[in-house]
C-alpha positions in Angstrom: 140.5 173.7 80.0 142.5 170.6 81.0 140.0 169.8 83.7 137.2 170.0 81.2 139.0 167.6 78.9 139.7 165.2 81.7 136.0 165.4 82.8 134.9 164.6 79.3 137.2 161.6 79.1 136.0 160.2 82.4 132.4 160.8 81.5 132.9 158.9 78.2 134.6 156.0 79.9 131.9 155.7 82.6 129.2 155.9 79.9 130.8 153.2 77.8 131.3 151.0 80.9 127.7 151.4 81.9 126.6 150.6 78.4 128.8 147.5 78.2 127.5 146.3 81.6 123.9 146.8 80.4 124.6 145.0 77.2 126.2 142.1 79.1 123.1 141.9 81.4 120.8 141.9 78.4 122.9 139.2 76.7 122.7 137.1 79.9 118.9 137.5 80.1 118.6 136.5 76.4 120.7 133.4 77.0 118.6 132.4 79.9 115.4 132.9 77.9 116.8 130.9 75.0 117.7 128.1 77.4 114.2 128.1 78.9 112.6 128.0 75.5 114.9 125.2 74.4 114.0 123.2 77.5 110.3 123.8 76.9 110.7 122.7 73.3 112.4 119.6 74.5 109.6 118.8 76.9 106.9 119.6 74.3 108.2 117.3 71.6 109.7 113.8 71.5 110.9 111.5 74.2 112.2 112.3 77.7 113.5 109.3 79.7 114.6 109.4 83.3 115.4 106.5 85.6 117.8 104.7 87.9 119.1 101.3 88.8 120.7 100.3 92.1 122.1 97.2 93.8 122.9 97.0 97.5 124.4 94.2 99.6 125.4 93.6 103.2 126.8 90.7 105.3 127.4 89.9 108.9 129.4 86.8 109.9 129.8 85.7 113.5 131.8 82.9 115.0 132.2 82.3 118.8 130.8 85.8 119.3 130.2 86.2 123.0 127.7 89.1 122.7 125.5 86.9 120.5 123.8 87.6 117.2 123.2 85.8 113.9 124.8 85.4 110.5 123.1 87.6 108.0 123.5 88.2 104.3 121.2 90.6 102.4 120.9 92.1 99.0 118.4 94.2 97.1 118.0 95.7 93.6 115.6 98.5 92.4 115.1 99.5 88.7 113.0 102.5 87.9 112.3 104.1 84.5 110.0 106.9 83.3 109.7 107.4 79.6 107.6 110.4 78.6 106.5 111.2 75.0 105.1 114.5 73.9 103.8 115.3 70.5 101.5 118.3 69.9 98.5 118.0 72.1 99.2 114.3 73.0 101.4 112.9 75.6 102.2 109.5 77.1 103.6 109.1 80.6 104.8 105.6 81.6 106.5 104.4 84.7 107.9 101.0 85.6 109.4 100.0 89.0 110.8 96.5 89.6 112.4 95.6 92.9 113.6 92.5 94.7 115.4 92.0 97.9 116.5 88.9 99.8 117.7 88.3 103.4 119.3 85.2 104.6 119.6 84.8 108.4 121.0 81.6 110.0 120.2 79.6 106.9 116.7 80.8 106.5 116.0 83.0 103.4 113.1 85.4 103.1 112.1 88.4 101.0 112.6 92.0 102.0 111.2 93.5 98.8 109.4 92.1 95.8 107.3 94.1 93.3 106.5 94.7 89.7 104.6 98.0 89.2 103.7 99.4 85.8 101.6 102.4 84.9 100.8 104.2 81.7 98.8 107.4 81.2 97.7 108.8 77.8 96.7 112.5 77.7 95.1 114.7 75.1 95.4 118.4 76.0 92.4 120.7 75.7 93.9 123.5 77.8 97.5 124.3 78.8 97.2 122.2 82.0 94.2 119.9 81.6 93.8 116.8 79.5 91.3 114.1 78.6 93.0 110.9 79.7 93.1 107.1 79.9 95.1 105.3 82.5 96.1 101.6 83.0 98.2 100.2 85.8 99.4 96.7 86.7 100.9 95.5 90.0 102.2 92.1 91.2 105.3 90.4 92.6 108.0 88.0 91.2 108.0 85.1 93.7 106.2 83.4 96.6 106.0 85.1 99.9 105.5 83.6 103.4 103.7 85.1 106.3 106.8 84.7 108.5 110.4 83.6 107.7 110.6 79.8 107.4 106.9 79.2 108.2 106.1 77.5 104.9 102.7 79.3 104.8 102.4 81.0 101.4 100.5 84.3 101.3 101.5 85.6 97.9 103.0 84.5 94.6 103.5 85.7 91.0 100.0 86.8 89.8 98.6 86.1 93.3 97.6 88.7 93.8 97.9 90.9 90.7 96.0 94.1 90.3 94.9 95.6 87.0 93.3 99.0 87.0 92.1 101.0 84.0 89.7 103.8 83.2 88.9 107.1 81.6 89.1 110.5 83.2 90.8 113.9 83.2 94.4 114.8 84.0 96.0 117.9 85.5 99.5 118.0 83.9 101.2 121.4 84.3 104.6 119.8 83.5 106.3 116.5 83.0 107.1 116.4 86.7 103.5 116.4 88.0 100.6 114.3 86.7 97.3 114.2 88.6 94.7 111.8 87.1 91.0 111.6 88.2 88.5 109.1 87.0 84.8 108.6 88.0 84.7 105.4 86.0 87.4 102.9 86.7 87.6 99.1 86.6 89.8 97.2 89.1 90.6 93.5 88.6 92.2 91.3 91.3 93.7 88.1 90.1 94.8 85.2 92.3 96.4 82.5 90.1 97.5 80.2 93.0 95.3 77.3 93.9 96.1 77.4 97.6 95.4 81.1 97.9 92.2 80.9 95.8 90.9 78.1 98.0 91.5 80.2 101.1 89.5 83.1 99.5 92.5 85.4 99.8 92.4 89.1 98.6 88.6 89.5 98.7 87.7 86.5 96.5 83.9 85.7 97.0 84.1 81.9 96.8 86.8 79.1 97.4 88.5 78.4 94.1 87.7 81.8 92.5 90.6 83.4 90.7 89.2 86.8 89.8 87.4 89.7 91.6 86.0 92.7 89.7 85.3 96.1 91.2 84.1 99.4 89.7 84.6 102.8 91.3 86.3 106.1 91.3 90.1 106.4 91.1 92.7 109.1 91.7 96.4 108.8 90.8 99.0 111.4 91.7 102.5 111.0 90.2 105.3 113.4 90.9 109.0 113.2 90.1 111.8 115.6 90.5 115.4 115.6 89.4 116.7 117.9 92.1 120.2 118.0 90.6 122.6 115.7 88.8 122.9 113.6 91.9 119.5 113.4 93.5 116.3 111.9 92.0 113.0 111.9 93.9 109.7 110.2 92.9 106.4 109.7 94.7 103.1 108.1 93.7 99.7 107.9 95.4 96.7 105.7 94.2 93.2 106.0 95.8 90.3 103.8 94.8 86.7 103.9 96.0 84.6 100.9 95.3 80.9 101.8 94.7 79.9 98.6 92.9 79.8 96.4 96.0 76.9 97.1 98.3 78.8 95.6 101.2 81.6 98.1 100.9 81.5 101.7 102.0 82.7 104.0 99.2 84.5 106.3 101.8 86.8 103.3 102.8 89.5 103.9 100.2 92.0 101.4 98.9 95.4 103.2 99.3 98.7 102.5 97.6 101.5 105.1 98.3 105.1 104.9 97.3 108.2 107.2 97.7 111.5 106.5 95.9 114.6 108.5 96.6 118.0 108.1 94.9 121.1 110.0 95.9 124.2 109.6 93.7 127.2 109.9 96.0 129.8 109.2 93.4 129.7 108.1 89.8 128.6 104.6 90.6 127.8 104.6 94.4 124.5 105.8 95.7 122.1 105.8 98.6 118.5 104.9 98.0 115.4 104.7 100.1 111.9 103.3 99.3 108.8 103.6 101.4 105.5 101.8 100.5 102.2 102.1 102.3 99.1 99.9 101.4 95.6 99.7 102.8 93.0 97.5 101.3 89.9 96.2 103.0 90.1 93.0 100.9 93.4 92.0 102.4 92.9 90.3 105.8 95.8 90.3 108.2 95.9 88.5 111.6 95.2 90.8 114.5 95.0 90.4 118.2 91.7 91.4 119.7 91.3 93.2 123.0 90.4 90.0 124.8 93.7 88.3 123.6 92.1 86.1 121.0 93.3 86.2 117.4 91.2 87.3 114.4 91.6 88.8 110.9 90.9 92.2 109.5 92.3 94.9 107.2 95.4 96.7 108.5 97.7 99.4 107.2 100.8 97.8 105.6 104.1 99.7 105.7 107.4 98.8 104.2 110.7 100.7 104.0 113.9 99.8 102.3 117.2 101.6 102.8 120.5 100.8 101.1 123.7 102.0 99.7 125.6 100.4 96.9 126.1 100.4 93.1 123.8 102.8 91.2 123.3 104.2 87.8 121.0 107.1 87.1 119.9 108.5 83.7 
């Protein structure tokens, strides 16, 4: 009789424990679902803003250094912000990147980085992931750039070149993190508001003294950003443009502009950042050495990478 009573008590305790554990698991699942719904609601309505700002600096000073070398001072700053607005079926995704870096070596200063890159994409949703869209982007640099440090030969300037691209198309946007825009009808304007560069017909200008070049074609833009955790932000962008308005250009020879930005917040105000930029444009002539040793000009792949560690602020 005692054993039956003990068995009943144990069975009741085990049943209550199992029930309590099940209820705890159900409560945890409900909390997770509520958090997901809250996050989705946050993404579906109102503003979401992410970005970062970093400043890096380095210096090398040599005096009577037997191994040789040069005095070097360098600094760079990158500002990146992505405001996103969602309201009902409409959304607006905007991205601005501004960067400038300067290197001074043995009294000669030259740029390491210099860019202004703005893009905005308006979307109207007609399915969960697909949108009718318009896109506009603008790209230029802040200051003059030389073909080599201290050469005095200017090859770029503010608004020389500057690129304005806009068009209508469709966008695949499964989330705020990924936006893929495709347009069969896009206008591309190239501006060269520098007398010296326009006289030299830089950046595809048809005649000496021209300041503007117009192209029409197809355009694809892929933008992806990811906040991996509270310390790491990652962002990449790819622009592809095919010119079908110029009979001298082959549409399969694409203009390419690709960029990767990576921010790693080491401490509250110290971070590591990396930027990689690749450009290919048939209208940009770059000096090349031919097989016979002579010099000429032609389109080439341009590649730039910037690495740095210093002060940073992410939001």
